[in-house]
C-alpha positions, 0 to 999 in steps of 0.5 A, a space after each residue: 481827214 476832210 472837213 465837209 459842211 452840210 448847210 441845212 436851209 429852207 429854199 424859196 421860190 426865187 432862184 436869186 434869193 436862194 443864191 444869196 443863201 448859197 453865198 452866205 452858207 459857203 461863207 459860214 462853212 469856209 469860216 469853219 474850215 470846210 473844203 466841200 460845202 453841201 446844200 440840199 436838193 432843190 436849193 435853186 427853187 423849192 418843190 411845190 412851184 412850177 419847175 420848168 420856169 426856173 430850169 436852166 442848163 449847167 452853163 446857165 446863169 444860176 449854176 455859173 453864179 454858184 461856180 463863181 462862189 466856189 472859185 472865190 472861196 476855193 471849195 467844192 459846192 454840191 447843190 440841188 437845181 433843175 435842168 431842162 428836159 424834153 417836156 419835163 425837167 431833171 432834178 440835178 445835183 450841181 457839183 462845181 469847184 475844185 476843177 469840176 463842173 458837172 451834174 448828177 441827174 436823180 435816178 430814182 424819182 419820188 413816186 411815193 406817199 401820194 406824190 408823183 415826181 415823175 409827172 414833172 421830172 425826167 429820171 437820170 440814168 448815170 452814176 456820178 463820182 468826183 475826186 477832190 484832194 485824193 478822196 473819191 466822192 459819190 453823189 445821190 439825191 433824196 429818194 435814191 437813199 431807198 435803193 442800196 444797189 446805187 450806193 454799192 455801185 458808187 462804192 464799186 466805182 471807188 467812192 469812200 463818201 456819198 454826199 446825199 442832198 435831200 428835200 425829204 417829205 414830211 409825215 408820220 414816221 418819216 424822220 425815223 425812216 430818213 435816219 435809218 436809211 442813211 445809216 443803212 446805206 452807209 453800212 451797205 456800202 461801207 461809205 460815209 454818207 453825209 446827208 443834207 436835207 431841207 430844213 423844216 419850213 415850220 421851224 424856219 417860219 416859211 409857208 410852202 405847199 403842204 403837199 410837196 416834199 419840202 423838208 424836215 431837217 435832221 441832216 446827219 453824217 454816218 460812217 461805214 459802221 453806221 455810227 452817227 458823227 453829227 446831226 442837226 435839228 429841224 431848223 436852219 443849221 450848218 453842220 461841219 463834219 471831220 471825215 476820215 475816208 480811211 474808215 470806209 476801208 476798215 468798215 468794208 473789211 469788218 462787215 464784208 458787205 461788199 466782198 461777200 455779195 452773192 447776188 
């Protein structure tokens, strides 16, 4: 059994201020017994502001400070940040702690619903998994959830759990899509999918660019049978989830979703 915290928050423009949110979120998560602490996509700085001005490498001051927090509390932290790319940035998930310090660059960019992430963000190309306390975790970011083949590939690489930070765009039907997609990807892959979104800025009293995907809240945890074990509301909230990785093998055996593939 693994205990994982999903820290749903609203990040702002300033990476230093957002780092304080990470510190307080980890402290709360650790007090609840969590060993992995997941923050949303764009924790370092929200969408809707110039991203190249805040982008830093994984050995830069922001990621190094997060690594220090992980080491202090002996946990793994997963948090969204931005790293430099030629002429653009990369939308990177930092995975740090537990002997790890690496990044996953978001593969599927949010060129949808009138937003063009690829204007400022370069896509990644490589899947990322990591092992912690005997469990293999995959990572994915927000819009990746619309692509089942990525989650199946992570399962093929040994993942029993996928951690999914997001900054989900608001709009008609978007909450329903978010919840259906998280549960569907869990069913497709047999993995647990633990999805941590940015909180709804309206619920937290923060003014943001209304055209940017700055979050709706409603983080949730689904097992490989599509059952929801925990869910949040729209505001700032921390979910602590007890996750049994053995459920993933049982789900795959029952559904045959991986074994019976023909294409």
